[in-house]
N, C-alpha and C positions, 0 to 999 in steps of 0.2 A: 306424534301424539301430544307432546308438550305444546307445540305451536298451536295445535287445534284447541287445547284447553285454554291457552292464553287468549285466543281469539274470542271464545265464548265467555270468558270471565274478565274481560277488560272493562275498565271503568274510566270514563272521560273526566278525570279530575287531576289537578296539579299536585295536590298534597298527597304525599306517599302514605301517611297514616289513614287518611280518608279513603284512598284507593284500596288499601289493604282491607279495611272494614267493608268496603263495597264488594270486594271479591269474596269475603267470607259470607256476606249476605246473599250473594248470587249462589254460592255453594248450598246454603241452607234452602233457598228458594227452589233450586233444582232438585235437591234431595226430597224435600216435601212434595214437590210436584210429581217426581217419579213415583213416590209412594202412593200419592193420591191417584195417579194414572193407573197404577197396578190394581189398586182397590176398585177403581171404576171399571176396569176391564173384568175383574173377577165378578163383580156384581152383575155386570151385563151378561156374562156367560152363565151365571147361576140363576139369572132372572130376578135377582133382588132389586127392587126399584124404590125401596124405601128412602135411600140416601143418594140417589142419582143426581137429583137437583142440587143438593148441597155439595157433592163432589165436583160437579161441573162448575158451580160458582167458585169453589176453591181454586180450580184450575185457571179460571179467568182472572181471579184476583192475583194469583201467583204470576201469571203471564204479564199483567200490567206492572206489578212490582219489579219483575225482571227487566222489562223494557225501560222503565224509568230509572232503575238503578244503573243500567249500562250507560245511560246518558248523564249520569252525575247528579241526579235529583237528590236534594238533601233530606226530603221528608219521608223517603221510602223506609228507612229503618224504624221510624216511629209507627208507621202504619203496620209494618210487619210485626212489631212487638205487640201491638193491640190485637192483631189477627191471631198471633201465636198464643196470647193470653186466653182469648176466648176458646180456642181449640183445646188447649191443654186443660183448662178448667172444666170444659164439657167432658173431655175424656176421663178426667179424674172422678167426676161425679157419676159417670156411668159405671166405673169399675174402681171404687176407692180402695179395694183390698188387693188388687192384682199388681202386676208389673207396671201397668199404666199409671199407677200412682207416682212413679218416678218422673212422668212427664210434667208434673206440677212445677218442678224446678227448672224446666227448660227455658222459659222466658228470662229468668234471672241469670241463668248460666250463659246464655247466648248474648245477653245485653253487652258485655265488654267486647264481644267479637265484632258487633255491627254498629255500636254507638258509643258515646262517651261513657266512662265508668260512673260518672255522677248519676246516671239514669238507673243504676242497679237498685237503689233503695226505692225510688218512685215506682219502678216496675214491680218490685216485690210488694209494695203497698197497694198498687193498683190491682195486682193479681189477687191479693188477700181480700180486697174489697169486692172484686168480681166474684170470687169464690163464696164469700159470705152472702152476697146478694142472690146468687144463683141457688145456693143451698136453702136460703130463706124462701125463695120462690118455689122450689121443688119440695119443700118441707123435708129437707134432709138434715139430720143432726150433724153439726160440724164441731169437731173438737178444737178448743183454743190452741192446743199444742201445735197443730198444723200451721196456724197463723204465725205463731212464734217462730217456728222453724223457717217459714218464708222470710220473716224479718231478719233473722240471723243470717240466712243464706244471702240475702241482699246486701247486708253489711259486709260480710266476708268477701263477696264478689266485688263490691266497690273498693275495699281496701286493697285487695290483691291486684285487681285490674288497674287501680290508680298507680300502684307501684310499677306495674308492667308498662303502663303508658308513660310514666316519668322516665323509666329506663329507656323506652323506645325513643322518646323525644330527645333524650340525652345522646343516644346512639345516632339519631338523625343529625343532631347538631355536630357531633363528632365527625360523622360522615361528610357533612357539608363542609366542616372546617378542613377535613382531610382532602376533599375534592378541591377546595379553594387553594389549599397548600400545594396540592399537586399541580394545579393550573399555574400558580405563582412559580413553582419549581420549574415547570416546563417553560414558562415565560423567561425565567432567569437563565435556564439552560440555553434556550434559543438565543437570548441576548448575549450570554457568555460565548456561545459558538460564533455568533456574528462578530463579537468583539475579537475573538481569537482569529477569525478569518481576516478581519480588518487589520489586526496587528500583524498577521503573517504577510498580508499584502503590503503594509507599510514597511515591514522589515525587508521584504524583497525590493521595494522601491528605494529604501535607504542604501541597501547593499548595491543596487544598480547605480545609484548616484555616486557612491564611494568608488566603485570600479571605474565609472566614467571619469570622475575627477582624477583618479590615479592615472588612467590612460592619458588624460588631457595634459597632465603635468610631466609625464615620463616619455611619451611617444612624440617624436618630432617629425616623423614621416606622415604626411597628410593621408595618403592612401591607407596605410596600416591603421592609423587612428580611426578613420571613418569606418573601416570594416569591423574593427573591434567594438565600436560604439553601437552600431546597428544590431550586432549579434547579442550584445549584453542587454540592450533594451528589449529585444524580442523575447529573449529567454526569461528575464526577470519579471516582465510584465505579462507574460503569457499571451503574446499577440500573434496574430495571423501573418502579418508582414510588416517590415520596417524598411524604409528606403531613405537615402539622403541625397539631396540635390544641391549642386553648387552652380552659381550663375557663371556664364561665360565672360569673356573679357569686356564685351560691350554691354553686358547686363540685359540682353534681350531674351535670352533663353536660360532655362534651368535644366542642367544636364545631370542625369542620374550618375552618381559616383559609386554607390554601394547599395545592394539590396539583398535581403535574406532569402534563402531557399531557392528552389528551382525557378520560381517566378522572377526573382531578382537576377539570377544568372541569364535568364532568357532576355529580360529587358536590357541588361547591360550589353548582351551580344548584339542586339539590334540598335544600340545607341539611343535608348529612350530619352527624350527630352520634352519639355513643356515650355510654351511661351509664357513670359512674365506678363500676365494680364489677368483679367477677370474670367477667363475661360476655363480655369481649373482651380482646385483648392490650393495646390502648390503655387501656381502663378499669382493667385489672389493674396496668399499669405506673404509672398515676397514683395508684391507691389504695395501692399498696405502695411507691411511690417507688423502684422498681428496674427495671432493664432486663429484658425478657423476649424470649428468642430461640428460634425454632423453625426447625430445619434441614430438617424435612420437615413441611409444613403438615398432612398427614393424621394425623400423630402427636400433634398438640396439640389437646386437647379445648376449650381456651379460645379458640382462634383462631376469629374470626368471618369467614366468607367474604363477599366483596363482589362483586356481579354485574359491576361495571365492571372488575374485575381478575381475569379467569379464568385467566391464565397464571402466577400467583404460585406459586412452589415453596418458597421460604423467606422468612421475615419476622422483623423485630426491631422492638420498640417500646422507646423510650428516653425516660425522664421528663425534663422541663425543670425543673431545680431551681435556685432562686435564693433565697439568704438563708433557708434552712430551709423554704421552701415549694415546692410543685409547681405550676407554672403551666400545665402541659399535657404533651404527649408528641409525639414524632416517630416516624413509622412509615416504615421502609425495607423494600422488597420486591424480590426478585430472581426471575428466571425459572429460575435454577439451584438445585439442591439443595445444601445445606451451603455457602451463599455467604458466611456470616459467621463468621469465626474470632474468637478473643479479642482479637487485636491490632486488628482492624477495629472491633469493638464499643468498645474502649477509645478509639480515635481519634474515633469518632462521638459517644461520650458526652461527651468533652472539648468537641467543637464544640457539642453540644446545650447543655451547661452555659453556654458562652459566649453562645449565643443567648438562653438564659433570662435571664442577667444583663442582656444588652442590652435585651431586651423589658421587664424589670422597670425598668431605668433609663429606658427610653423612657416608660413609664407614669408614673414619678416625675417625669420632666422635664415631661410634659404637665400633671400635677397642679401642679407648681411654677410652670409658665408660666401656667396658668389662675389660680392664686393671685396671682401677680405682676401679671397683667393686672387682676385685681379690685382689688388694692391700688393699682395705678396709676390705675384709674378712680376709686376712692374718693378717693385723694389729689388727683387732678386736679379732682374735684368740690369737694373742700374748698378747693383753691387757687382755683378759679373763684369760689366763694362769698366767700372772703376778699378777693379783688381787687374783686369786685362791691361788697362792703361798703365797702372803702377808697375806691373811686371815687365811691360815693354820698356819702360824708362829705366827700370832698375833690374835688369836681367842678371841672373847669377848671384843674387843677393842671398847671403847665408851667414850663419853664426855658428861657432864651434866652441865647445867647452873642453878644456884640457888642463894640463898641469899648470899652464901659465895663465889660467882664467878663461874668460869668454873673449874670443877674438872674432873679428869679421873676416869672412873668407869668401872666395869666389865659388863657382859651381863645383860641386862634389859629385863625381860620377860613380855611383854604386848600382849594382843590379837590383838590389832590394828597393832602392829609392825609385828607380824607373818603374819597377813592377807595381809598387804601391801607388804611384801617380796614375798608372794606367788602370789598375783594378779598383782604385778608390777605396781600398780596404787595407787593414793592418797585415803586415807580411813579415814572417821570420826569414831572414836572408841566409845565404850560404857562404858569403865572403868571409875569410878569416885572415888574420895576420898574427904576429907574435903576441900581441896583447889582447886583441878582440877576437873572441871565438864564436860568440852567439849574437849576431846583429838582429835588430828589430826596427822596422820602419812603420810609422803610424801617420796616416795622412791628416793634415790640418785642413778642416773644411770651414767655409763661411757660406751659410745659407745653401748648403748642398754642393758648393763649388770647392774643389781642391785647390788651395792657394800655396800649399807647402807640404813638407814632410818632416816629421819629427823622427830623427834617426839616432839610435842609441845601441850600445853593445854591453854584453856581460862577459866577464872572463870565464875561462873554463872551470876555475875553482868554484865560481858562484852557481854553476849549473845552468840549465836551460830556462827560458822564460816560462813562468806559470800563467795560468788563465787569469788569476787575480791581478798579477802584475800588468798583464796586457790590458785588462779592463781599466786599471788605474791610469795607465798612460793614455788610453783612449779618452778617458774623462778629462785628463789634463790637456790633451790635444783639443777637445771641444772648448774648454775654457780659453785656451790660447787663441782659437779661432774667433771667439766672441771678443776677446781683448783686441785682437788685430783689426777686426771690423770697426770697433769703437775708435781705435787709434787712427785708422784711415779716414773715418768720418770726421774726426776732430781735425786732422790735417787738412781735409778738403774744406771744412768750415773755416779754418784759419786762412787758407789760401783765398777763398771767396771773400772773406772779410778784408784781407789785404787788398784784393782787387777793387772792392767797392770803396775802400778808403782812398786808394790811389786815384780812382775815377773821380771821387768827390773832391780831392785836392786839386786835380787838374781842372775840373769844372769850375771850382771856386776861383782859381787864378784866371781862367778864361773870362769869367764874368766880370772881373775887375779891369779888363782891358778897355782903354778909352776909345780906340779906333780899330779899323780893320788891320792895319799894319802891325800894331802891337798885339792884336788878337792872334794873328797868324804866326808872329815870332814866338809868342808864348806857347801856342799849340805845338809848333815844330820842336821847340826846345824840350817841352815836357814829354812829348812822344819819344824823342830820341833817348831821353834819360830813362823813362819807364821801360822801354824795350831794349835798352842797352845796345843801340846800333850807332854806327858812326855818322849816319846821315839819314834824313827823312825829308819828305816834301809833301805838299798839298797841291793838288791839281784842280783848278777851276775849269769850267767849260770853255774850250778854246776852238779856234777854227781848224779845220782839217789841215794836216801838213805842218802844223806849228812845231818847231824844233825846241828841244830842251837841252840844257847844259848837262854835261856828263856828271857834274857833282850834285845835280838835283836842285840847283838854285833857280 
């Protein structure tokens, strides 16, 4: 019902106050029209034809006014007021003492409803003039009090309606201001929500960068580092898929090392790799050492589709750069179009560069560790050979501390010593004598090789060896091993220095020889002296069967 009324009472104007006045005018027109139609019907039924023409004319005028008011014509209220003035004046003159006398105030009363309040006084004046003219024409005595009442009514209507219009205009302004404030509030709210989302996204990116940096500085295993990085980036950036490629040894292929989700596991299982060329985004990124971004995968001719990733809509490939070299590339893919802006790519590239440096450092660390281990093995082998040579030349070497101080002694055969040498671990023995009841043998090690045994005893009054005492002696044995190794190296260095000095002296004397005989005499003499042998000889190339003296001359 309400929608039907709004349909027939709608006015095509933009101003709300004018539209409201137009709707009021339409209500008045329809009301008067219905009343006139009822009167016309009654007259036609009763056969009264005196006012049929006038009633039909009124219907036509009302229809025209209704049609023009619906279309927003500004002149219709004025015509309606003129029309209403003549009708009410005529009605009053026909029955000035009945209830129809109240109709005289109708034009003044309805003026604020359909037109500007300032028309109240002119309408009242016009109605008074019309009433005076019609009463003069009809020779009807008109009392001045009625004219005064019309004037007062017009003034009151103007004042009251002016206040109402001012209040309405103020409410309109307030409503407009409120609507504007609401729009600004909605805009601010939308901006705030956008900023909050952007801040959350930045926070996730910074957190991801922090976690990647932490992983890059704390994880030295390349495989573990790569797996951690791809999972962190996929989770924090809300991506569909993240994969990391490293180039092979010759740099011709980019081999997938880690991928997220079922797609990543499937591609790793089939050994997914891409040629380093312009045939794919990964290959292009590695070949040109630049990031390549496609916001719509259908628009990039380089992009190579992967059957395991059918839902990709946008993709970016970022090179792993370290120390001027490209180690591989990272692919990030999203199910949304235009998912990567410049800020996101910048953050991702920073993280990828950190990962590249970490991978490079891990490779260098592995190489350095392998080289160090080789050096240790080589040095340990040299140390083992040196101690083996020393122990062969000085077998049974030992020292003993007793009441007469420290003395050098030969081999000491005790069961705990033999077992400590074999087991390469500390051992509490069982041999006892009158003074020593609790023996302890601690092996002395040099670079993992047992070179001796530290053997000691405790009297029965002192009790058994405690764990703290054993650890103390083991620490002492370690320090003894370090000192022995240093002493051996110092001894070897002195011996090599003496050999080099002796060779230098002999060479110097040989260089001062004037001829071959003197050179050979000097050589033989210095060799015999240096080697501490009774005789020495030098043999030149001779014919077969040449005999030599028994004394080597």
